[in-house]
Each structure stands twice: as structure tokens, then as C-alpha cells.
PyMOL Python script that loads the backbone (N, CA, C, O; Angstrom):
from pymol import cmd

cmd.read_pdbstr("""\
ATOM      1  N   MET A   1     -59.444 -10.812  37.055  1.00  0.00           N
ATOM      2  CA  MET A   1     -58.304 -10.305  36.319  1.00  0.00           C
ATOM      3  C   MET A   1     -57.721 -11.436  35.469  1.00  0.00           C
ATOM      4  O   MET A   1     -57.573 -12.567  35.931  1.00  0.00           O
ATOM      5  N   ARG A   2     -57.399 -11.108  34.232  1.00  0.00           N
ATOM      6  CA  ARG A   2     -56.847 -12.115  33.321  1.00  0.00           C
ATOM      7  C   ARG A   2     -55.375 -12.366  33.610  1.00  0.00           C
ATOM      8  O   ARG A   2     -54.629 -11.479  34.026  1.00  0.00           O
ATOM      9  N   ARG A   3     -54.997 -13.597  33.374  1.00  0.00           N
ATOM     10  CA  ARG A   3     -53.605 -13.995  33.491  1.00  0.00           C
ATOM     11  C   ARG A   3     -52.894 -13.688  32.189  1.00  0.00           C
ATOM     12  O   ARG A   3     -53.479 -13.847  31.118  1.00  0.00           O
ATOM     13  N   LYS A   4     -51.644 -13.250  32.256  1.00  0.00           N
ATOM     14  CA  LYS A   4     -50.886 -13.003  31.027  1.00  0.00           C
ATOM     15  C   LYS A   4     -50.560 -14.331  30.360  1.00  0.00           C
ATOM     16  O   LYS A   4     -50.159 -15.295  31.011  1.00  0.00           O
ATOM     17  N   LYS A   5     -50.742 -14.354  29.052  1.00  0.00           N
ATOM     18  CA  LYS A   5     -50.432 -15.565  28.299  1.00  0.00           C
ATOM     19  C   LYS A   5     -48.940 -15.621  28.006  1.00  0.00           C
ATOM     20  O   LYS A   5     -48.296 -14.597  27.778  1.00  0.00           O
ATOM     21  N   GLU A   6     -48.408 -16.828  28.018  1.00  0.00           N
ATOM     22  CA  GLU A   6     -47.021 -17.032  27.615  1.00  0.00           C
ATOM     23  C   GLU A   6     -47.012 -17.403  26.139  1.00  0.00           C
ATOM     24  O   GLU A   6     -47.988 -17.950  25.626  1.00  0.00           O
ATOM     25  N   ASN A   7     -45.925 -17.111  25.467  1.00  0.00           N
ATOM     26  CA  ASN A   7     -45.774 -17.442  24.046  1.00  0.00           C
ATOM     27  C   ASN A   7     -46.875 -16.832  23.185  1.00  0.00           C
ATOM     28  O   ASN A   7     -47.420 -17.498  22.305  1.00  0.00           O
ATOM     29  N   VAL A   8     -47.195 -15.590  23.433  1.00  0.00           N
ATOM     30  CA  VAL A   8     -48.209 -14.903  22.643  1.00  0.00           C
ATOM     31  C   VAL A   8     -47.690 -14.750  21.220  1.00  0.00           C
ATOM     32  O   VAL A   8     -46.546 -14.348  21.007  1.00  0.00           O
ATOM     33  N   ARG A   9     -48.533 -15.072  20.257  1.00  0.00           N
ATOM     34  CA  ARG A   9     -48.129 -14.993  18.850  1.00  0.00           C
ATOM     35  C   ARG A   9     -48.909 -13.877  18.182  1.00  0.00           C
ATOM     36  O   ARG A   9     -50.140 -13.863  18.200  1.00  0.00           O
ATOM     37  N   TYR A  10     -48.178 -12.940  17.592  1.00  0.00           N
ATOM     38  CA  TYR A  10     -48.799 -11.776  16.979  1.00  0.00           C
ATOM     39  C   TYR A  10     -48.832 -11.834  15.457  1.00  0.00           C
ATOM     40  O   TYR A  10     -49.615 -11.118  14.833  1.00  0.00           O
ATOM     41  N   HIS A  11     -48.008 -12.664  14.854  1.00  0.00           N
ATOM     42  CA  HIS A  11     -47.860 -12.673  13.400  1.00  0.00           C
ATOM     43  C   HIS A  11     -48.521 -13.908  12.791  1.00  0.00           C
ATOM     44  O   HIS A  11     -48.485 -14.999  13.362  1.00  0.00           O
ATOM     45  N   VAL A  12     -49.117 -13.712  11.635  1.00  0.00           N
ATOM     46  CA  VAL A  12     -49.752 -14.805  10.901  1.00  0.00           C
ATOM     47  C   VAL A  12     -48.965 -15.016   9.617  1.00  0.00           C
ATOM     48  O   VAL A  12     -48.644 -14.065   8.905  1.00  0.00           O
ATOM     49  N   VAL A  13     -48.657 -16.278   9.332  1.00  0.00           N
ATOM     50  CA  VAL A  13     -47.975 -16.632   8.090  1.00  0.00           C
ATOM     51  C   VAL A  13     -48.923 -17.537   7.311  1.00  0.00           C
ATOM     52  O   VAL A  13     -49.390 -18.553   7.828  1.00  0.00           O
ATOM     53  N   SER A  14     -49.200 -17.165   6.075  1.00  0.00           N
ATOM     54  CA  SER A  14     -50.077 -17.948   5.207  1.00  0.00           C
ATOM     55  C   SER A  14     -49.236 -18.642   4.147  1.00  0.00           C
ATOM     56  O   SER A  14     -48.307 -18.058   3.590  1.00  0.00           O
ATOM     57  N   VAL A  15     -49.574 -19.887   3.881  1.00  0.00           N
ATOM     58  CA  VAL A  15     -48.831 -20.659   2.885  1.00  0.00           C
ATOM     59  C   VAL A  15     -49.830 -21.402   2.009  1.00  0.00           C
ATOM     60  O   VAL A  15     -50.768 -22.021   2.511  1.00  0.00           O
ATOM     61  N   ARG A  16     -49.628 -21.339   0.718  1.00  0.00           N
ATOM     62  CA  ARG A  16     -50.460 -22.118  -0.205  1.00  0.00           C
ATOM     63  C   ARG A  16     -49.787 -23.476  -0.414  1.00  0.00           C
ATOM     64  O   ARG A  16     -48.584 -23.557  -0.660  1.00  0.00           O
ATOM     65  N   VAL A  17     -50.580 -24.528  -0.313  1.00  0.00           N
ATOM     66  CA  VAL A  17     -50.064 -25.881  -0.512  1.00  0.00           C
ATOM     67  C   VAL A  17     -50.975 -26.615  -1.490  1.00  0.00           C
ATOM     68  O   VAL A  17     -52.127 -26.233  -1.701  1.00  0.00           O
ATOM     69  N   SER A  18     -50.438 -27.665  -2.073  1.00  0.00           N
ATOM     70  CA  SER A  18     -51.242 -28.472  -2.994  1.00  0.00           C
ATOM     71  C   SER A  18     -52.277 -29.273  -2.198  1.00  0.00           C
ATOM     72  O   SER A  18     -52.197 -29.393  -0.976  1.00  0.00           O
ATOM     73  N   HIS A  19     -53.227 -29.803  -2.917  1.00  0.00           N
ATOM     74  CA  HIS A  19     -54.262 -30.636  -2.299  1.00  0.00           C
ATOM     75  C   HIS A  19     -53.616 -31.821  -1.577  1.00  0.00           C
ATOM     76  O   HIS A  19     -54.017 -32.173  -0.467  1.00  0.00           O
ATOM     77  N   GLU A  20     -52.623 -32.426  -2.210  1.00  0.00           N
ATOM     78  CA  GLU A  20     -51.945 -33.583  -1.624  1.00  0.00           C
ATOM     79  C   GLU A  20     -51.204 -33.196  -0.350  1.00  0.00           C
ATOM     80  O   GLU A  20     -51.235 -33.930   0.637  1.00  0.00           O
ATOM     81  N   ASP A  21     -50.537 -32.039  -0.371  1.00  0.00           N
ATOM     82  CA  ASP A  21     -49.824 -31.584   0.826  1.00  0.00           C
ATOM     83  C   ASP A  21     -50.799 -31.310   1.965  1.00  0.00           C
ATOM     84  O   ASP A  21     -50.515 -31.632   3.119  1.00  0.00           O
ATOM     85  N   ARG A  22     -51.937 -30.724   1.647  1.00  0.00           N
ATOM     86  CA  ARG A  22     -52.954 -30.451   2.669  1.00  0.00           C
ATOM     87  C   ARG A  22     -53.469 -31.751   3.268  1.00  0.00           C
ATOM     88  O   ARG A  22     -53.652 -31.847   4.481  1.00  0.00           O
ATOM     89  N   GLU A  23     -53.704 -32.749   2.427  1.00  0.00           N
ATOM     90  CA  GLU A  23     -54.159 -34.047   2.925  1.00  0.00           C
ATOM     91  C   GLU A  23     -53.109 -34.679   3.829  1.00  0.00           C
ATOM     92  O   GLU A  23     -53.438 -35.275   4.854  1.00  0.00           O
ATOM     93  N   THR A  24     -51.843 -34.545   3.443  1.00  0.00           N
ATOM     94  CA  THR A  24     -50.754 -35.074   4.265  1.00  0.00           C
ATOM     95  C   THR A  24     -50.729 -34.387   5.628  1.00  0.00           C
ATOM     96  O   THR A  24     -50.593 -35.046   6.659  1.00  0.00           O
ATOM     97  N   LEU A  25     -50.859 -33.069   5.627  1.00  0.00           N
ATOM     98  CA  LEU A  25     -50.880 -32.326   6.891  1.00  0.00           C
ATOM     99  C   LEU A  25     -52.061 -32.747   7.763  1.00  0.00           C
ATOM    100  O   LEU A  25     -51.907 -32.927   8.971  1.00  0.00           O
ATOM    101  N   GLU A  26     -53.222 -32.901   7.165  1.00  0.00           N
ATOM    102  CA  GLU A  26     -54.400 -33.320   7.924  1.00  0.00           C
ATOM    103  C   GLU A  26     -54.216 -34.728   8.492  1.00  0.00           C
ATOM    104  O   GLU A  26     -54.595 -34.998   9.631  1.00  0.00           O
ATOM    105  N   HIS A  27     -53.634 -35.620   7.691  1.00  0.00           N
ATOM    106  CA  HIS A  27     -53.376 -36.989   8.140  1.00  0.00           C
ATOM    107  C   HIS A  27     -52.402 -36.986   9.319  1.00  0.00           C
ATOM    108  O   HIS A  27     -52.648 -37.638  10.334  1.00  0.00           O
ATOM    109  N   LEU A  28     -51.294 -36.249   9.184  1.00  0.00           N
ATOM    110  CA  LEU A  28     -50.316 -36.158  10.273  1.00  0.00           C
ATOM    111  C   LEU A  28     -50.933 -35.533  11.518  1.00  0.00           C
ATOM    112  O   LEU A  28     -50.635 -35.938  12.641  1.00  0.00           O
ATOM    113  N   SER A  29     -51.782 -34.557  11.308  1.00  0.00           N
ATOM    114  CA  SER A  29     -52.457 -33.888  12.417  1.00  0.00           C
ATOM    115  C   SER A  29     -53.304 -34.881  13.215  1.00  0.00           C
ATOM    116  O   SER A  29     -53.281 -34.883  14.446  1.00  0.00           O
ATOM    117  N   LYS A  30     -54.039 -35.709  12.511  1.00  0.00           N
ATOM    118  CA  LYS A  30     -54.877 -36.710  13.185  1.00  0.00           C
ATOM    119  C   LYS A  30     -54.029 -37.783  13.858  1.00  0.00           C
ATOM    120  O   LYS A  30     -54.326 -38.208  14.975  1.00  0.00           O
ATOM    121  N   GLN A  31     -52.962 -38.223  13.169  1.00  0.00           N
ATOM    122  CA  GLN A  31     -52.092 -39.262  13.723  1.00  0.00           C
ATOM    123  C   GLN A  31     -51.407 -38.811  15.001  1.00  0.00           C
ATOM    124  O   GLN A  31     -51.297 -39.579  15.956  1.00  0.00           O
ATOM    125  N   THR A  32     -50.948 -37.572  15.021  1.00  0.00           N
ATOM    126  CA  THR A  32     -50.171 -37.065  16.155  1.00  0.00           C
ATOM    127  C   THR A  32     -51.022 -36.327  17.177  1.00  0.00           C
ATOM    128  O   THR A  32     -50.531 -35.941  18.238  1.00  0.00           O
ATOM    129  N   ASN A  33     -52.297 -36.132  16.859  1.00  0.00           N
ATOM    130  CA  ASN A  33     -53.198 -35.373  17.729  1.00  0.00           C
ATOM    131  C   ASN A  33     -52.662 -33.957  17.982  1.00  0.00           C
ATOM    132  O   ASN A  33     -52.743 -33.431  19.092  1.00  0.00           O
ATOM    133  N   MET A  34     -52.114 -33.364  16.920  1.00  0.00           N
ATOM    134  CA  MET A  34     -51.583 -32.000  16.988  1.00  0.00           C
ATOM    135  C   MET A  34     -52.311 -31.139  15.969  1.00  0.00           C
ATOM    136  O   MET A  34     -52.807 -31.638  14.959  1.00  0.00           O
ATOM    137  N   LYS A  35     -52.370 -29.844  16.242  1.00  0.00           N
ATOM    138  CA  LYS A  35     -52.917 -28.908  15.266  1.00  0.00           C
ATOM    139  C   LYS A  35     -51.922 -28.764  14.123  1.00  0.00           C
ATOM    140  O   LYS A  35     -50.718 -28.927  14.319  1.00  0.00           O
ATOM    141  N   VAL A  36     -52.421 -28.459  12.935  1.00  0.00           N
ATOM    142  CA  VAL A  36     -51.550 -28.263  11.775  1.00  0.00           C
ATOM    143  C   VAL A  36     -50.546 -27.148  12.062  1.00  0.00           C
ATOM    144  O   VAL A  36     -49.377 -27.263  11.695  1.00  0.00           O
ATOM    145  N   SER A  37     -50.982 -26.086  12.704  1.00  0.00           N
ATOM    146  CA  SER A  37     -50.069 -24.979  13.015  1.00  0.00           C
ATOM    147  C   SER A  37     -48.938 -25.445  13.929  1.00  0.00           C
ATOM    148  O   SER A  37     -47.798 -25.011  13.766  1.00  0.00           O
ATOM    149  N   ASP A  38     -49.237 -26.322  14.886  1.00  0.00           N
ATOM    150  CA  ASP A  38     -48.189 -26.843  15.764  1.00  0.00           C
ATOM    151  C   ASP A  38     -47.225 -27.750  15.000  1.00  0.00           C
ATOM    152  O   ASP A  38     -46.024 -27.748  15.268  1.00  0.00           O
ATOM    153  N   LEU A  39     -47.752 -28.522  14.049  1.00  0.00           N
ATOM    154  CA  LEU A  39     -46.884 -29.346  13.205  1.00  0.00           C
ATOM    155  C   LEU A  39     -45.921 -28.473  12.404  1.00  0.00           C
ATOM    156  O   LEU A  39     -44.737 -28.785  12.282  1.00  0.00           O
ATOM    157  N   MET A  40     -46.445 -27.381  11.865  1.00  0.00           N
ATOM    158  CA  MET A  40     -45.612 -26.481  11.068  1.00  0.00           C
ATOM    159  C   MET A  40     -44.540 -25.815  11.931  1.00  0.00           C
ATOM    160  O   MET A  40     -43.396 -25.676  11.498  1.00  0.00           O
ATOM    161  N   ARG A  41     -44.902 -25.402  13.147  1.00  0.00           N
ATOM    162  CA  ARG A  41     -43.911 -24.810  14.053  1.00  0.00           C
ATOM    163  C   ARG A  41     -42.819 -25.821  14.380  1.00  0.00           C
ATOM    164  O   ARG A  41     -41.636 -25.483  14.396  1.00  0.00           O
ATOM    165  N   GLU A  42     -43.225 -27.065  14.640  1.00  0.00           N
ATOM    166  CA  GLU A  42     -42.263 -28.114  14.955  1.00  0.00           C
ATOM    167  C   GLU A  42     -41.329 -28.364  13.771  1.00  0.00           C
ATOM    168  O   GLU A  42     -40.127 -28.557  13.953  1.00  0.00           O
ATOM    169  N   ALA A  43     -41.881 -28.361  12.568  1.00  0.00           N
ATOM    170  CA  ALA A  43     -41.066 -28.556  11.366  1.00  0.00           C
ATOM    171  C   ALA A  43     -40.067 -27.413  11.204  1.00  0.00           C
ATOM    172  O   ALA A  43     -38.914 -27.641  10.836  1.00  0.00           O
ATOM    173  N   LEU A  44     -40.503 -26.201  11.475  1.00  0.00           N
ATOM    174  CA  LEU A  44     -39.608 -25.046  11.380  1.00  0.00           C
ATOM    175  C   LEU A  44     -38.460 -25.166  12.376  1.00  0.00           C
ATOM    176  O   LEU A  44     -37.313 -24.869  12.044  1.00  0.00           O
ATOM    177  N   LEU A  45     -38.764 -25.595  13.578  1.00  0.00           N
ATOM    178  CA  LEU A  45     -37.726 -25.733  14.603  1.00  0.00           C
ATOM    179  C   LEU A  45     -36.788 -26.909  14.329  1.00  0.00           C
ATOM    180  O   LEU A  45     -35.702 -26.981  14.905  1.00  0.00           O
ATOM    181  N   ALA A  46     -37.199 -27.829  13.457  1.00  0.00           N
ATOM    182  CA  ALA A  46     -36.351 -28.969  13.108  1.00  0.00           C
ATOM    183  C   ALA A  46     -35.205 -28.561  12.188  1.00  0.00           C
ATOM    184  O   ALA A  46     -34.227 -29.296  12.050  1.00  0.00           O
ATOM    185  N   VAL A  47     -35.320 -27.397  11.563  1.00  0.00           N
ATOM    186  CA  VAL A  47     -34.248 -26.883  10.704  1.00  0.00           C
ATOM    187  C   VAL A  47     -33.122 -26.414  11.618  1.00  0.00           C
ATOM    188  O   VAL A  47     -33.369 -25.650  12.551  1.00  0.00           O
ATOM    189  N   PRO A  48     -31.883 -26.858  11.368  1.00  0.00           N
ATOM    190  CA  PRO A  48     -30.767 -26.436  12.225  1.00  0.00           C
ATOM    191  C   PRO A  48     -30.686 -24.915  12.348  1.00  0.00           C
ATOM    192  O   PRO A  48     -30.922 -24.189  11.382  1.00  0.00           O
ATOM    193  N   ALA A  49     -30.351 -24.448  13.540  1.00  0.00           N
ATOM    194  CA  ALA A  49     -30.321 -23.011  13.843  1.00  0.00           C
ATOM    195  C   ALA A  49     -29.444 -22.231  12.872  1.00  0.00           C
ATOM    196  O   ALA A  49     -29.805 -21.121  12.478  1.00  0.00           O
ATOM    197  N   LYS A  50     -28.302 -22.785  12.478  1.00  0.00           N
ATOM    198  CA  LYS A  50     -27.402 -22.041  11.579  1.00  0.00           C
ATOM    199  C   LYS A  50     -28.033 -21.820  10.206  1.00  0.00           C
ATOM    200  O   LYS A  50     -27.696 -20.855   9.521  1.00  0.00           O
ATOM    201  N   GLU A  51     -28.937 -22.697   9.801  1.00  0.00           N
ATOM    202  CA  GLU A  51     -29.615 -22.536   8.513  1.00  0.00           C
ATOM    203  C   GLU A  51     -30.788 -21.574   8.611  1.00  0.00           C
ATOM    204  O   GLU A  51     -31.258 -21.071   7.590  1.00  0.00           O
ATOM    205  N   ARG A  52     -31.271 -21.308   9.825  1.00  0.00           N
ATOM    206  CA  ARG A  52     -32.400 -20.400  10.016  1.00  0.00           C
ATOM    207  C   ARG A  52     -31.967 -18.949  10.092  1.00  0.00           C
ATOM    208  O   ARG A  52     -32.795 -18.051   9.931  1.00  0.00           O
ATOM    209  N   SER A  53     -30.694 -18.700  10.332  1.00  0.00           N
ATOM    210  CA  SER A  53     -30.265 -17.300  10.488  1.00  0.00           C
ATOM    211  C   SER A  53     -29.659 -16.732   9.237  1.00  0.00           C
ATOM    212  O   SER A  53     -29.254 -15.569   9.219  1.00  0.00           O
TER     213      SER A  53
END
""", "prot")
cmd.dss("prot")
cmd.show_as("cartoon", "prot")
cmd.util.cbc("prot")
cmd.orient("prot")
């Protein structure tokens, strides 16, 4: 029997970025040993809550 996953993500958000921005994301990803998607989630959460609502 499978275990229920926590933090299941159902929605996909696509963003177009410049070549330079993509290189920056890849560089940060390697430096921090994080996936680009995790970096983007972390960046989103860095925005103060009052500005997100």
C-alpha cells in the first residue's frame, strides 16, 4: 500500500526567462544543490506575506 505524500503539488506554473536568467538559475542550483523549482518556491516565499495577498 502506498503512503500518502505530503505537500502534493497539482499546479504547474511556466515562466519564460532570458538566456542569462536561465544560466543564473542553473548556477544557483548547482551552488546550493537545490532544484530550480525549489529555488523558485523559496524566492516566492521570500516575498512578505502582505505583498502576496
